[in-house]
Each structure stands twice: as C-alpha cells, then as structure tokens.
C-alpha positions as CSV (number, residue, x, y, z in Angstrom):
1,M,105.4,126.2,65.1
2,K,104.2,122.5,65.0
3,K,107.4,121.5,66.8
4,I,106.7,124.0,69.5
5,L,103.1,122.9,70.0
6,L,104.3,119.3,70.1
7,A,106.9,120.1,72.7
8,L,104.3,121.9,74.8
9,T,101.8,119.1,74.5
10,L,104.4,116.5,75.7
11,A,105.4,118.8,78.5
12,W,101.8,119.1,79.7
13,A,101.3,115.4,79.4
14,G,104.4,114.7,81.5
15,L,103.3,117.2,84.2
16,A,99.8,115.6,84.3
17,L,101.4,112.1,84.7
18,A,103.6,113.4,87.5
19,V,100.5,114.8,89.3
20,Q,98.6,111.6,88.9
21,N,101.5,109.6,90.3
22,A,101.8,112.0,93.3
23,Q,98.1,111.6,94.0
24,A,98.3,107.9,93.8
25,Q,101.2,107.8,96.3
26,V,99.1,110.0,98.7
27,Q,96.1,107.7,98.3
28,V,98.3,104.6,99.0
29,G,99.8,106.3,102.1
30,V,96.3,107.1,103.4
31,S,95.1,103.5,102.8
32,V,98.0,102.0,104.6
33,G,97.5,104.1,107.7
34,A,95.2,103.5,110.7
35,G,97.5,100.8,112.1
36,G,98.3,99.0,108.9
37,D,101.8,100.3,108.5
38,S,102.9,99.5,112.1
39,F,101.3,96.1,111.8
40,H,103.2,95.1,108.6
41,L,106.5,96.5,110.0
42,A,106.0,94.5,113.2
43,I,105.4,91.3,111.1
44,G,108.7,91.8,109.2
45,S,110.6,92.5,112.4
46,Y,109.2,89.7,114.6
47,Y,109.4,87.0,111.9
48,N,112.7,88.3,110.4
49,A,110.8,88.6,107.1
50,P,112.1,90.9,104.4
51,P,109.6,93.6,103.4
52,A,109.3,92.1,100.0
53,Q,107.8,88.9,101.5
54,V,105.3,90.9,103.5
55,T,104.4,92.8,100.3
56,V,103.9,89.5,98.4
57,C,101.3,88.5,101.1
58,Q,99.4,91.8,100.3
59,Q,99.7,91.3,96.6
60,Q,98.2,87.8,96.9
61,H,95.3,89.3,98.9
62,I,96.2,87.5,102.2
63,P,94.2,89.5,104.8
64,D,96.3,91.4,107.3
65,E,95.4,89.3,110.3
66,E,96.4,86.1,108.3
67,Q,99.8,87.4,107.3
68,P,101.5,86.5,110.7
69,V,100.1,83.0,110.2
70,V,102.0,82.6,106.9
71,F,105.3,83.3,108.5
72,F,104.5,81.3,111.7
73,V,103.6,78.2,109.7
74,A,106.6,78.6,107.4
75,Q,108.9,78.7,110.5
76,Q,107.2,75.8,112.2
77,A,107.1,73.6,109.0
78,G,110.6,74.6,107.8
79,V,109.4,75.8,104.4
80,A,109.7,79.1,102.5
81,P,106.9,81.6,103.2
82,G,106.1,81.6,99.5
83,V,105.0,78.0,99.7
84,I,102.5,78.8,102.4
85,I,101.4,82.0,100.6
86,N,100.7,80.0,97.5
87,Q,98.7,77.3,99.3
88,R,96.6,79.9,101.1
89,A,96.1,82.1,98.0
90,H,94.7,79.0,96.3
91,G,92.1,78.5,99.0
92,M,93.6,75.8,101.2
93,P,92.2,76.1,104.7
94,W,94.7,76.8,107.6
95,V,93.5,73.7,109.3
96,A,94.4,71.6,106.2
97,I,97.8,73.4,106.0
98,F,98.5,72.5,109.6
99,H,97.6,68.9,108.9
100,R,99.8,68.8,105.8
101,Y,102.9,69.7,107.8
102,H,101.9,67.6,110.9
103,L,101.7,70.6,113.2
104,D,99.9,69.8,116.4
105,P,97.7,72.9,117.2
106,R,97.6,72.0,120.9
107,R,101.4,72.1,121.1
108,V,102.4,75.0,118.8
109,L,99.4,77.4,119.3
110,Y,98.9,77.1,123.1
111,V,99.4,80.4,125.1
112,P,99.1,80.3,128.9
113,I,96.5,82.7,130.2
114,H,95.1,83.6,133.6
115,G,91.6,84.9,132.9
116,S,88.5,83.6,131.3
117,V,88.1,83.5,127.6
118,V,84.3,82.9,127.6
119,G,82.7,85.2,125.1
120,T,86.0,86.1,123.4
121,P,87.3,85.0,120.0
122,Y,89.7,82.6,121.8
123,A,87.0,80.5,123.5
124,G,87.0,78.0,120.6
125,F,90.7,77.2,120.8
126,Y,90.8,76.8,124.5
127,A,87.8,74.5,124.4
128,Y,89.6,72.5,121.8
129,Y,92.8,72.5,123.8
130,R,91.0,71.1,126.8
131,G,89.6,68.3,124.6
132,G,85.9,69.3,124.7
133,R,83.8,66.5,123.2
134,R,82.2,68.8,120.6
135,A,85.1,71.2,120.2
136,R,86.9,71.3,116.9
137,L,89.5,73.6,115.5
138,V,88.6,76.1,112.7
139,D,90.7,78.6,110.7
140,A,89.6,81.5,112.9
141,D,91.1,79.8,116.0
142,I,94.5,79.4,114.3
143,V,94.5,83.1,113.2
144,N,93.5,84.3,116.6
145,M,96.1,82.2,118.5
146,V,99.0,83.1,116.2
147,N,98.1,86.8,116.5
148,L,97.7,86.5,120.3
149,R,101.2,85.1,120.6
150,F,102.6,87.6,118.1
151,A,101.2,90.7,119.7
152,S,101.8,89.6,123.3
153,D,105.4,88.4,122.6
154,Y,106.4,91.3,120.4
155,Y,105.2,94.1,122.7
156,H,105.8,92.2,126.0
157,R,102.1,92.6,126.9
158,P,100.2,90.0,128.9
159,P,98.1,87.7,126.7
160,D,95.0,88.5,128.8
161,E,95.4,92.2,127.8
162,I,95.3,91.3,124.1
163,I,92.3,89.1,124.8
164,R,90.4,91.9,126.4
165,L,91.1,94.3,123.5
166,R,90.0,91.7,121.0
167,A,86.8,91.0,123.1
168,Q,86.1,94.7,122.7
169,G,86.2,94.3,118.9
170,R,89.6,95.8,118.3
171,S,91.5,94.6,115.2
172,Y,95.0,93.3,115.4
173,A,96.2,96.3,113.3
174,Y,94.6,98.6,115.8
175,I,96.3,96.8,118.7
176,H,99.7,97.1,117.1
177,D,99.0,100.8,116.3
178,Q,98.3,101.4,120.0
179,Y,101.5,99.8,121.2
180,R,103.7,101.1,118.2
181,H,107.1,101.0,119.9
182,P,109.4,98.3,118.4
183,G,109.8,95.1,120.2
184,P,112.3,92.2,120.3
185,G,112.2,89.1,118.1
186,P,110.7,85.8,119.2
187,G,114.1,84.6,120.5
188,D,114.2,87.2,123.3
189,H,111.0,86.2,125.1
190,H,109.3,82.8,125.1
191,F,106.0,81.5,126.3
192,N,105.8,78.3,128.3
193,H,104.2,76.0,125.7
194,H,103.3,73.4,128.3
195,D,104.3,70.7,125.7
196,D,103.5,68.0,128.3
197,Q,99.9,69.3,128.3
198,G,99.7,69.7,124.6
199,D,100.1,66.0,123.7
200,G,97.2,64.3,122.2
201,N,95.8,63.4,118.8
202,W,94.7,66.1,116.4
203,H,91.9,65.2,114.1
C-alpha cells in the first residue's frame, strides 16, 4: 500500500512539474513577443551571429537596442563579440569602447540622409559629425546610429523613414516588427560612408 501511495505521489509531482514547465514556456513566449523575436532574429541574420551569441547578450542584460552595437563594434574592431559583451556588461561606456579600439565615429557611424534631424534622437550625432563647437558624442548617439544603419540596411528602407519612426517614439524592436520580412546581409547593400568627409580628430 505504501509503495502504491509513493508511486502516486511521484506521478503527481512529475505532472505538476510538467505543467509548471509548460506555463514557464508560455510566459517566455509572451515576453519575447511584441517585436522582440523578429528583432533578435534580424540581429543574428544581419551580423551573421549564431543564436547562442545573441542569447548571451540577453543573459548579460545587454538592452535590446544595444545588442546590434555589440556585433557592430566586434566586426569593426576585429574582436570576438564576447569581448565587447564583457566590457559592456562591466559598465564600460560605448564611447570608451570606441576609443579603446580607435574607431572614428565620424567615419564608421555616418549615414547619409536627406531630411532634417532637428528634434529627433539623431540630432546629437549629426551636430557632432558637422563639428559643432559644443557637440560631443554620447552613448545614445552610438546606439541610435548603429540601429539606424542596421534597420535601414537590413530592410532596404530609407534612413529618413527610420528617423521619422523614431521621432514618433517607436522602439527599434517595434520598427523591426513592422517590417518583419527577412533582408539581406550587410554585404548586399552599402551606404556611402563619405570617408573623405569623416576625417577629423575624435576626442
């Protein structure tokens, strides 16, 4: 009798555990929605990053909008993404990481546009790019410019269109969710970086 009761108890425990696991999976699926899934898939596709590397970004609490910066800087600096993840996870500012690898923001971040950026999240970078006397680069400028290039290039959308969406308060995850359809990698479409205009000292 005791053996039967023990077997029933174990069976119920196993069933309860299975239900809990199923509920957890559903909750995870819900939390990843609303653009997050398409955004992370696009990151992996565009930067040729294995899903495991994108997952490490999430595990290290790198915000979604900063994850493209991880892979962008890794490619530009010629180092493993894990190196950049570790530096950022330990609180190193993006500006300092750029400086460490001698990356000139005016050269590697510049995206040609046609409209005005006044009143948008990109105003700071373009003021810095033009060499404004009081303009200085901050982390938000790096994050915005990397994501501008990423979203525009991946989906073949005009940069000014991304700028308008961001000016309306749309997140990058939302923008990716709206476009959804898969796009080519960075080798299939290139911006004119205007390297001759991007020269200059970065402080």
